[in-house]
N, C-alpha and C positions, 0 to 999 in steps of 0.2 A: 333962740335956746335949742335949737334942733343943730346948730354946727356947734356947742357946747357937748351934746348926748354925744355926736359922730365924734368929738374928740376923745372923751373917755372911751365909746367903745371902740375905737383906732388904738387907744395906747394897751388896753386889755388884751388886744388880738397878737401882738408883738414881745408882750413881755415874756421873759425864759421863764420857764419852768425847774426847778433843781436837776441834776443831771444823778444825782444819787437821793434813795428814798430808804433804802435800809441801811445797815452801822455801816462804816468805815472798815476798811480792809484792816488787817491782825498782823502784824509783821512780826511778832514774836519770833516766827522761826521753828514754832510747835515743838519746841523744849530743845532745838540743836542751833548751832550754831550756822549763821548765814553765812554762805561761803558766796566767792566772789573768784570771778575767772579773769585772766590779764584781757583785756580789749583787744579784740583785732580787728582790722579790715574784714568785715563779715561777707563782703563780696568778693574783693580781688586775693585774699589770700587762702591759697587752695587747701592749707589744714584746716581751716575753718569748717570744708565743705567735705571731709574725709567720712567716709559711710554716710554721705547726703546726696543728694542731687548734684549729679555732676554738671562741672563750667563748661562751657563750649569758648577755647579760647579763639580767637580772631590775631592771627600773624599775617603779618604785612611784612615783604620784603622787596628792595627796589635792583635795579640792574647791578649797583655795588656792589650788591649782598650785603646791605647793612639792615637789621630786621628788628621789627617793634611789635611785641607780642601784648596785645589788649585782651584782658581778662572779664573788663566791664563793657562789654560789645554785643550791642543786639541788632539780628539783621534779619531784615525780609528779602524775598526775593520773588520775583514777579516776570511773563515773559508773555509776548504778543507771536502770534504766528502768522505769517507773511502770507494772507491768502487773495487772491485776486477775484472778485465776482463782477460776473456777466449778465446783463438784464437780457432776458427774449421775450421777442413780442408776442402778446398772449399767453407768456408763462405766469401764474404766479410765484413768488420769491425769484433768486437768481442761483446761476450755475455758479460751485464755487471752486475755483482751482487752487490746490498749495502749492506754494512757491517754498517757500523755506520756515524753519523754524528762525524766530530773530532772535538779538541776544535776552540775555538775562538783565532786566534792570535789578542792582541790588541796592537797598537802603541799610543804610549802617548808624546804629545810635551808640556814641562811645561816650564812656563815662570817664573822663581824668581827675584824678586825686592827688591833692600833695602828698607826696609820701619823701621821707628821707629816712635812710639807712632801715628800709623795711617798714617803718611803721607810718600810719597815714597822721599827718602835722596840724595844724591851723593856719594855713596860708594859704596864698591864690597859688592854684598849679601851674605856674607861668612857663618852669623849664619844660613840665610833660606837653603842654600846648606846644610849646615850641619844637620838641621833638616830633609830635604826630604833623603840626604845619611842614615841616621838611618833607614828609613822605606825600601828604595831600598837595602840595607845588608842585611835584614832580611831574615833568610833562612827556612822562612814558606810562604805559603799562606796569602796574605792581604784582608780583605773585603774591597769592593769599592762600590761607589755609585754615581751614575750621572743619571740624567732624559735620557740622551742617549747610557749610557751602561744598565738601565732598559728595553729599547726597546728590545735589545737583551738575556734578562734576565741573564744577566753577573752580579755576586754578590761577586766573588773572584777570585782573580787573583796570578798565581805566576811570579813575576819577573826573566825575564830568562838575561837577560843585559839591561845595559844603559850605555848612553857616554854623555860626556860633552868637548865643544870645548870650548877654553876661549873665552869671546867675548870682542867687544873693546868699547863697552857702558861698563861705571864703576859699572851702577846700577843696571844692571841687565844683567842674566845667563840664556840661554836656557838649557835645559836638554831633551835627547831623550831617552827614556822608551819602552823596549819590554819586553811583558808580553803574557801568556794565560791564558784563564779562566781554572776556578778551579770548580770541585764540589765536595760534599761530597756523599762519595759511603756507602752502608752498602753491604758487600761482605757476605755471610754465607755459610758454610760447611755441607754438611750431614755426611762427616767423622768424626765421634768421635771415 
């Protein structure tokens, strides 16, 4: 008997309640014609964002001067300073000696959409992925530009790794990229 009561109580706990308790929405256009707009890519088409929030494009360029502009990219930056700590007997804590600032770690999440003639289409973005992969497989530093990265004076990166998991949306693919900032150095020797 107790198990029958428990089953009934359990059933009442996970029953869904109706999401709408009032009247259904009125779609009559309030006496006006319902207007439609041409469907655009809401994230990658710049004209959609006119007079709205600014897109922060990310541009990659390799040594051969091939360029790839990515409109749907989110970048995060972190940096660790190189500090040597020394413990001294009888002293609480450590003595810290600043050595240098480390490289910036740059994480990028890119969205690749299938586009044909400037319009997003319902097919897998294989061509866009191949184009991005050609840059990611390059074994040299890539020039990089975005308003966001300019704040941190990052103009060049080296790709450490990237990962791609097949998405369930057939016309969009997310790619995660891990990179480090790179700078050109001049090393001089006094031993000739």
